[in-house]
FISEVO-853351 format. One record per residue (C-alpha): y, z, x; residue in one letter. Coordinates in steps of 0.1 Angstrom, whole numbers, padded with zeros to 4 digits, always signed. Last residue first. Layout:
YZXA/...
This chain:
+0044+0358+0070D/+0012+0367+0052N/-0011+0366+0082R/-0048+0357+0086L/-0045+0330+0059G/-0056+0302+0083A/-0022+0286+0081V/-0005+0319+0090I/-0029+0326+0118E/-0024+0291+0131I/+0014+0297+0131G/+0010+0329+0150R/-0009+0312+0178T/+0012+0281+0178V/+0046+0297+0180G/+0069+0314+0154V/+0102+0314+0174R/+0093+0285+0196P/+0120+0280+0223K/+0153+0263+0220W/+0186+0270+0237G/+0199+0236+0226I/+0203+0221+0261L/+0176+0245+0272G/+0150+0223+0255S/+0158+0196+0281N/+0129+0198+0306E/+0102+0202+0281S/+0067+0202+0296R/+0033+0192+0284Y/-0002+0190+0300S/-0024+0160+0297R/-0061+0152+0290K/-0061+0116+0277A/-0086+0111+0248L/-0062+0095+0223Q/-0046+0073+0250T/-0080+0063+0264D/-0090+0054+0229L/-0060+0032+0224K/-0066+0016+0258Y/-0103+0009+0251A/-0094-0006+0218T/-0103+0008+0184L/-0103-0005+0148I/-0112-0040+0159S/-0114-0070+0135R/-0141-0095+0125R/-0153-0071+0098L/-0191-0070+0106A/-0190-0081+0142R/-0159-0061+0149Q/-0173-0030+0132V/-0204-0032+0155I/-0181-0035+0185K/-0162-0005+0173D/-0193+0016+0171L/-0201+0007+0207L/-0166+0018+0217L/-0170+0051+0199L/-0204+0057+0216V/-0189+0050+0250N/-0161+0075+0244R/-0184+0103+0234P/-0186+0114+0198L/-0186+0152+0193H/-0200+0169+0161I/-0188+0205+0155L/-0203+0227+0128T/-0178+0253+0117A/-0186+0290+0113K/-0161+0306+0138G/-0138+0317+0110G/-0132+0282+0097E/-0095+0281+0108V/-0102+0297+0141R/-0133+0275+0147Q/-0113+0244+0140V/-0085+0253+0163V/-0108+0264+0191E/-0126+0230+0191N/-0093+0211+0193Q/-0082+0232+0222S/-0053+0257+0222I/-0020+0258+0240T/+0009+0282+0240D/+0037+0265+0260T/+0050+0251+0227D/+0066+0217+0230I/+0096+0203+0212L/+0106+0174+0236Q/+0144+0169+0239I/+0158+0134+0245I/+0196+0134+0250E/+0213+0102+0237G/+0248+0115+0244G/+0254+0131+0210G/+0249+0168+0211L/+0269+0188+0185N/+0256+0222+0198R/+0253+0236+0163E/+0238+0205+0148L/+0212+0203+0176C/+0204+0240+0170A/+0197+0232+0133V/+0172+0205+0144V/+0156+0228+0169A/+0151+0256+0143D/+0135+0230+0120V/+0109+0222+0146V/+0101+0259+0150D/+0096+0262+0113D/+0071+0234+0114L/+0049+0249+0141Y/+0044+0229+0173V/+0011+0216+0186F/+0009+0195+0218P/-0029+0187+0217P/-0052+0207+0240Q/-0082+0184+0245L/-0116+0202+0247K/-0130+0185+0216G/-0155+0166+0237D/-0144+0131+0226G/-0135+0118+0192F/-0144+0148+0171F/-0163+0151+0138I/-0161+0182+0117Y/-0184+0201+0094R/-0172+0233+0076K/-0178+0216+0042A/-0181+0179+0048G/-0172+0153+0075A/-0136+0164+0083R/-0122+0142+0110R/-0109+0162+0140A/-0079+0175+0159V/-0047+0155+0165G/-0049+0122+0147S/-0074+0130+0121S/-0056+0161+0111T/-0065+0198+0112I/-0032+0217+0109L/-0021+0201+0077A/+0016+0197+0069L/+0027+0211+0036P/+0039+0244+0052G/+0026+0244+0088G/+0018+0218+0113F/+0037+0194+0136I/+0018+0176+0164L/+0045+0174+0191G/+0082+0171+0183P/+0103+0146+0201R/+0139+0151+0192L/+0165+0125+0200I/+0202+0132+0200V/+0228+0106+0188A/+0264+0095+0191R/+0263+0057+0189L/+0286+0041+0215G/+0272+0005+0211R/+0254-0002+0243E/+0240+0031+0257A/+0238+0050+0224V/+0225+0019+0206A/+0199+0014+0233R/+0186+0049+0230S/+0183+0046+0192V/+0166+0013+0194R/+0141+0026+0220R/+0133+0055+0197E/+0125+0031+0168A/+0103+0009+0190D/+0082+0038+0202I/+0079+0053+0167K/+0066+0019+0154S/+0040+0015+0180R/+0029+0052+0177S/+0024+0048+0139Y/+0007+0014+0141L/-0019+0025+0167D/-0014+0016+0203R/-0021-0017+0221E/+0014-0032+0213D/+0030-0001+0229A/+0017-0011+0263R/+0048+0000+0282P/+0045+0036+0269D/+0078+0053+0275I/+0079+0067+0310P/+0078+0105+0316S/+0113+0119+0321S/+0113+0138+0288E/+0081+0154+0299S/+0043+0148+0299L/+0026+0167+0326P/-0004+0154+0346A/-0036+0172+0335G/-0058+0142+0344E/-0039+0117+0365P/-0020+0090+0345A/-0032+0057+0330E/-0030+0070+0294A/-0004+0091+0277W/+0027+0069+0280Q/+0055+0086+0262P/+0062+0078+0225V/+0034+0097+0208S/+0054+0129+0213M/+0074+0118+0183S/+0110+0108+0172S/+0132+0128+0148I/+0167+0113+0153H/+0196+0136+0149V/+0227+0113+0145L/+0261+0128+0151Q/+0297+0122+0142R/+0290+0094+0117V/+0317+0067+0120G/+0308+0048+0088H/+0297+0015+0104E/+0282+0032+0134L/+0261+0055+0113C/+0252+0026+0090A/+0240+0004+0119D/+0219+0032+0133I/+0204+0040+0099V/+0195+0004+0093N/+0179+0002+0128Q/+0159+0033+0119T/+0147+0017+0087G/+0138-0016+0105V/+0116+0003+0129V/+0101+0031+0107T/+0101+0018+0072S/+0098-0019+0079G/+0075-0018+0109Y/+0052+0008+0095F/+0051-0009+0060S/+0046-0044+0075A/+0017-0032+0096E/-0001-0017+0067D/+0002+0017+0052G/+0005+0053+0063S/+0029+0077+0081I/+0060+0056+0076A/+0093+0071+0088A/+0122+0093+0075G/+0134+0122+0095A/+0168+0109+0103H/+0193+0137+0103I/+0227+0123+0097V/+0259+0142+0104V/+0295+0138+0089R/+0282+0119+0059A/+0308+0098+0040G/+0288+0066+0038R/+0253+0073+0050V/+0236+0069+0015A/+0255+0037+0007R/+0247+0022+0041S/+0210+0030+0036V/+0210+0013+0002A/+0226-0018+0015V/+0204-0019+0046P/+0172-0018+0025D/+0142-0009+0046R/+0151+0028+0045L/+0146+0027+0007D/+0169+0039-0020G/+0180+0068-0041V/+0209+0090-0029A/+0206+0125-0043V/+0231+0153-0041E/+0222+0188-0032V/+0245+0219-0034R/+0225+0233-0063D/+0189+0221-0065P/+0180+0188-0081V/+0152+0186-0107T/+0130+0157-0116E/+0134+0141-0082P/+0150+0106-0079A/+0125+0084-0061R/+0129+0066-0028R/+0147+0095-0012V/+0180+0100+0008F/+0191+0136+0005V/+0228+0146+0006R/+0232+0182+0017V/+0258+0210+0011C/+0252+0238+0036E/+0248+0275+0029G/+0223+0283+0056N/+0196+0286+0030E/+0205+0251+0019L/+0202+0238+0055L/+0168+0255+0058R/+0155+0239+0026K/+0168+0205+0037V/+0151+0207+0070I/+0118+0218+0054A/+0120+0188+0030G/+0126+0164+0059G/+0096+0177+0078V/+0071+0177+0049G/+0084+0145+0033G/+0107+0142+0003A/+0138+0144+0025A/+0128+0114+0045G/+0164+0108+0053T/+0188+0137+0055V/+0226+0135+0050M/+0248+0164+0062V/+0284+0175+0057P/+0292+0154+0027V/+0321+0131+0019S/+0332+0107-0009P/+0306+0124-0033A/+0278+0102-0045L/+0276+0091-0082D/+0253+0112-0104P/+0217+0101-0111T/+0213+0097-0149A/+0216+0060-0147A/+0185+0059-0124A/+0164+0078-0150I/+0175+0055-0178R/+0168+0024-0156E/+0133+0038-0150A/+0127+0042-0187D/+0140+0008-0195A/+0116-0008-0169D/+0087+0013-0184A/+0095+0000-0219A/+0097-0035-0204R/+0062-0032-0189A/+0046-0019-0221V/+0058-0046-0245T/+0056-0071-0217E/+0019-0068-0213L/+0013-0070-0251W/+0032-0102-0255G/+0019-0116-0222V/-0017-0112-0234I/-0010-0132-0266A/+0007-0159-0245T/-0023-0162-0222A/-0047-0170-0250E/-0022-0195-0265E/-0017-0212-0231V/-0055-0217-0228T/-0077-0200-0202V/-0106-0219-0187P/-0090-0252-0198P/-0101-0269-0229P/-0121-0301-0223T/-0107-0335-0213G/-0135-0339-0187D/-0113-0345-0156D/-0086-0320-0164I/-0112-0294-0176A/-0132-0299-0144R/-0101-0292-0124Y/-0096-0259-0143F/-0132-0249-0140A/-0131-0252-0102G/-0099-0231-0102I/-0117-0205-0123L/-0146-0203-0099E/-0124-0197-0069Q/-0103-0172-0087L/-0134-0152-0097G/-0146-0153-0061H/-0115-0137-0047Y/-0134-0138-0013P/-0165-0158-0018L/-0201-0150-0030I/-0224-0179-0020T/-0210-0174+0014K/-0244-0166+0029R/-0230-0133+0042L/-0212-0126+0009V/-0244-0134-0011G/-0264-0112+0011V/-0240-0084+0004S/-0242-0091-0033S/-0280-0089-0032K/-0279-0056-0013V/-0253-0042-0038F/-0275-0052-0067D/-0305-0034-0052T/-0285-0003-0046V/-0270-0005-0081P/-0306-0008-0096A/-0320+0022-0077I/-0294+0048-0087L/-0281+0043-0123N/-0310+0023-0137T/-0338+0042-0120Q/-0323+0075-0129I/-0319+0064-0164G/-0356+0054-0165L/-0364+0090-0155L/-0342+0103-0183R/-0359+0081-0208D/-0392+0095-0197V/-0380+0131-0203A/-0365+0121-0237K/-0397+0106-0250P/-0395+0068-0253L/-0378+0051-0282S/-0354+0034-0259T/-0316+0028-0257Q/-0305+0006-0228L/-0290+0015-0194Q/-0275-0013-0174K/-0261-0010-0139A/-0237-0030-0118G/-0228-0039-0083F/-0201-0057-0064M/-0182-0030-0046R/-0149-0038-0062M/-0162-0049-0095A/-0182-0017-0100D/-0198-0025-0133V/-0215-0002-0159R/-0231-0014-0190L/-0242+0010-0218V/-0269+0006-0245G/-0279+0002-0281R/-0247+0008-0301T/-0225-0003-0272G/-0204+0012-0244Q/-0189-0011-0218A/-0179+0007-0186V/-0157-0010-0160I/-0150+0005-0126L/-0124-0008-0101H/-0121+0015-0072Q/-0099+0024-0042Q/-0110+0054-0022P/-0087+0071-0031Q/-0068+0077-0063V/-0030+0077-0060N/-0018+0042-0068W/-0036+0045-0102S/-0042+0022-0132L/-0062+0039-0160Q/-0077+0021-0189F/-0086+0025-0225Q/-0104+0003-0250G/-0113+0004-0287Y/-0133-0017-0310G/-0137-0050-0329D/-0102-0059-0339R/-0087-0043-0308C/-0070-0010-0303K/-0059-0004-0267V/-0051+0030-0251Q/-0032+0027-0218A/-0027+0051-0189R/-0005+0043-0158W/+0001+0063-0126E/+0023+0050-0098D/+0057+0048-0116F/+0089+0040-0098A/+0069+0024-0070L/+0078+0024-0033N/+0067+0061-0031K/+0031+0050-0035D/+0009+0079-0042G/+0038+0101-0053G/+0028+0113-0087L/+0052+0092-0108S/+0043+0087-0145A/+0034+0061-0171W/+0021+0062-0206Q/+0007+0034-0228A/-0001+0027-0264H/-0013-0008-0271V/-0020-0022-0306S/-0038-0050-0324E/-0055-0068-0295I/-0077-0097-0306P/-0114-0093-0300G/-0134-0066-0283L/-0150-0084-0253I/-0125-0112-0245K/-0095-0091-0258E/-0105-0062-0236F/-0108-0085-0206L/-0074-0100-0213Y/-0059-0066-0214L/-0076-0053-0183E/-0066-0081-0161H/-0029-0081-0173V/-0027-0044-0165G/-0030-0052-0128L/+0002-0070-0118D/+0022-0065-0150R/+0015-0028-0149F/+0025-0026-0113P/+0056-0047-0123N/+0069-0023-0149G/+0094-0004-0126A/+0111-0037-0117A/+0122-0046-0082R/+0091-0036-0063Y/+0070-0068-0069Q/+0101-0090-0063P/+0108-0078-0027P/+0134-0050-0021R/+0162-0063+0001P/+0156-0063+0038G/+0127-0048+0057G/+0091-0053+0067D/+0075-0052+0033W/+0044-0031+0023G/+0015-0044+0002P/+0010-0026-0031F/-0020-0004-0034Y/-0049-0001-0059S/-0068+0021-0082S/-0088+0011-0113R/-0107+0029-0139L/-0117+0008-0170V/-0132+0019-0203D/-0145-0005-0231L/-0155+0007-0265S/-0177+0000-0294I/-0197-0030-0282V/-0223-0040-0308K/-0258-0040-0294G/-0263-0033-0257I/-0285-0064-0251K/-0267-0085-0278G/-0269-0117-0259S/-0231-0120-0258R/-0228-0085-0243I/-0254-0093-0216D/-0236-0125-0208G/-0203-0108-0206L/-0217-0083-0181M/-0232-0111-0160R/-0198-0128-0159V/-0181-0095-0151V/-0204-0090-0120Q/-0198-0125-0108P/-0160-0125-0114D/-0151-0155-0136Y/-0135-0135-0164L/-0118-0114-0138M/-0098-0144-0127S/-0074-0147-0156H/-0055-0172-0134N/-0035-0193-0159V/-0040-0227-0174S/-0019-0258-0182V/-0033-0293-0188V/-0010-0323-0195L/-0006-0345-0225G/+0031-0348-0221R/+0042-0332-0254A/+0012-0308-0253R/+0022-0295-0219A/+0059-0291-0228A/+0050-0272-0260E/+0026-0249-0242G/+0052-0241-0215I/+0079-0235-0241K/+0055-0211-0259R/+0050-0191-0227C/+0088-0190-0222D/+0091-0175-0257E/+0065-0149-0249V/+0085-0137-0218D/+0072-0126-0184T/+0053-0158-0177A/+0016-0170-0174L/+0006-0136-0159P/-0012-0143-0137K/-0010-0171-0112E/-0002-0204-0129V/-0023-0236-0129L/-0002-0267-0138V/-0009-0304-0144H/+0020-0325-0132M/+0043-0350-0150G/+0076-0341-0134L/+0087-0322-0165A/+0054-0303-0163L/+0062-0292-0128A/+0097-0281-0138Q/+0083-0261-0168L/+0058-0244-0145A/+0085-0235-0120I/+0108-0220-0146A/+0080-0201-0163A/+0065-0186-0132H/+0097-0173-0116S/+0095-0138-0131D/+0059-0135-0121P/+0064-0138-0083P/+0052-0172-0069T/+0017-0187-0068A/+0022-0217-0091V/-0005-0243-0084H/+0009-0277-0091A/-0013-0308-0099V/-0003-0345-0098D/+0008-0346-0061A/+0017-0380-0049G/+0043-0375-0022A/+0071-0378-0048A/+0055-0348-0066R/+0058-0327-0035L/+0094-0339-0030E/+0102-0329-0066A/+0085-0295-0060L/+0109-0289-0032S/+0112-0286+0006S/+0076-0296+0014F/+0054-0282+0041A/+0026-0306+0050R/-0012-0301+0055V/-0035-0288+0083G/-0045-0256+0065F/-0029-0231+0089R/+0000-0255+0096E/+0008-0257+0060A/+0009-0219+0056A/+0031-0216+0087K/+0055-0242+0074R/+0057-0227+0040A/+0065-0193+0055R/+0092-0209+0077E/+0108-0227+0047A/+0111-0194+0027D/+0119-0207-0008L/+0083-0220-0007D/+0065-0253-0012V/+0031-0259+0003F/+0009-0290+0010G/-0012-0320+0001L/-0044-0303-0010L/-0070-0327-0021L/-0093-0326-0052A/-0122-0350-0059G/-0149-0323-0057P/-0132-0288-0057C/-0141-0268-0026R/-0109-0276-0008A/-0089-0266-0039I/-0106-0232-0038A/-0096-0226-0001A/-0060-0236-0009A/-0059-0212-0039H/-0073-0185-0017F/-0046-0192+0009E/-0019-0189-0018S/-0028-0153-0027I/-0011-0141+0005G/+0022-0157-0001G/+0030-0194+0003A/+0046-0201-0031G/+0043-0234-0049V/+0009-0249-0040I/+0005-0287-0041G/-0024-0307-0054A/-0036-0342-0052R/-0062-0351-0078H/-0088-0379-0082R/-0098-0383-0045I/-0132-0401-0045R/-0159-0377-0035D/-0173-0381+0001K/-0207-0398+0003M/
């Protein structure tokens, strides 16, 4: 018999985490999801459609429809205002972490809840993660004695955005710490008692250029012990490791891969103790992982399992009149320490930004993507030629060379791009996404290029040099060996290509269209696979996948001859474009007539001692089918694979427009990269 409906819920905020709130509500006996509220009405509509519920225009409308519970899944700086509004409307509230971004706001939430007899809790989901629950049980039972310290290593990524003003999670430098540091702080307090001090450091190492600081370290002193944690947006593969060290044992948990290990003190001889340690640290995690995998397949372990369990506990607390899974007081203490660190980082970033000088009213050249390999090489050459250069970068560099001025911003932000372009006579657009999700590629490469086009037209830029790619023409569905030239068609099946190629195709089309329809003065360069300097020769896209020391895996037979071009030769072409002042939308492919196969490249670099493993097309498609069954998504398609394995030749019909031919060349460039030459 179906449970009687006791609670009707609404979710405020229709972002990614909201779907897991919706799934959890559906599993709670007596709870019913009414719908979604979001400032973006279209996003609320899509979320509501996905779950077969309604989209509401406001929290008040949701309440009028009968909702008595509000799930707040919006950015942290809006948590307090929405929670207080929901409480004023007479609704119980579950807030995504952190409860708020101000201790005083947390107290107001607690007072409002008590005054109205309502329940408020916050998503401290790690406390309900299966591996952490088991770890907490072992600690409470005294299996590892008194816990002395807790250490956490965690790496992550921030999702991209597809253009427009910077989204909330990127606006403040301390937000990465707010996002992940909260989990470690409440875990430390749960295990080691109330926090007494937190000392943190932060830095920028470049793992996520959207973040002001992508490395965080914190040392935490609690009443009963010490903790430390690292948050990184540089470490790969991603991890979340937790180590609890006690007086009689050590617990290790891999929260991301769902396994743990326990090593206890024994009175056995040291040799035997070591053997037991091997069993604990090798065999036990494998067994644990298998059990967790079975749980995932049987759906007894769910995506965001800790959140699912916490939401269930929240609804039980409402019904039973018991304390919620996390009280306002517990959450408030964590917010206090969280904001102490995050606000200090915010102030540090503001200080750095304030130290950046204002832009000059005019500058000869502005370069986007100046922190990348190609953009950086272009800037270096221009400086060597005596030019003054404005660079557009997402982070202000620690040191700025003479004759360089810095414009800080993101290609996806039209206001920042316009500011950077204003006053530039020439713009060299080398910025584009080379990694990330679909939103990152579309935002940085496609929207970014459109923003550059619009800014160039707005400010009367004399010439735009757009760095495109040889991935733009159609590679597949042509006779073997057929030449790719500037007159070859752009791939009409771009949607079936990889994210990089898809975004570069769209970006180039926009430049060509702006030349034809809006009078933009631009020239388009299509370099082949660029190598040299900071750009690796052996890459997954052009040559092979490294599978160990001197061992490489190839898609196909390794006999393809990719269109390599040396970095210095690409820079020569950019400079030549400036000298010729081209602007009629000319497309120039930068192709070296000297060709070399993938197999030969690897053997030259490895001195002829590499082991080469070749995967035929049919094997790759079979592997993709296996992945599809396991992950329910494809990583390869037949067309994408045919494009990657197409055997073509290359020809540049327009390089004479700038008098370009390779000065270094592929052969000499490979010798430089392989250390066989010093030049």
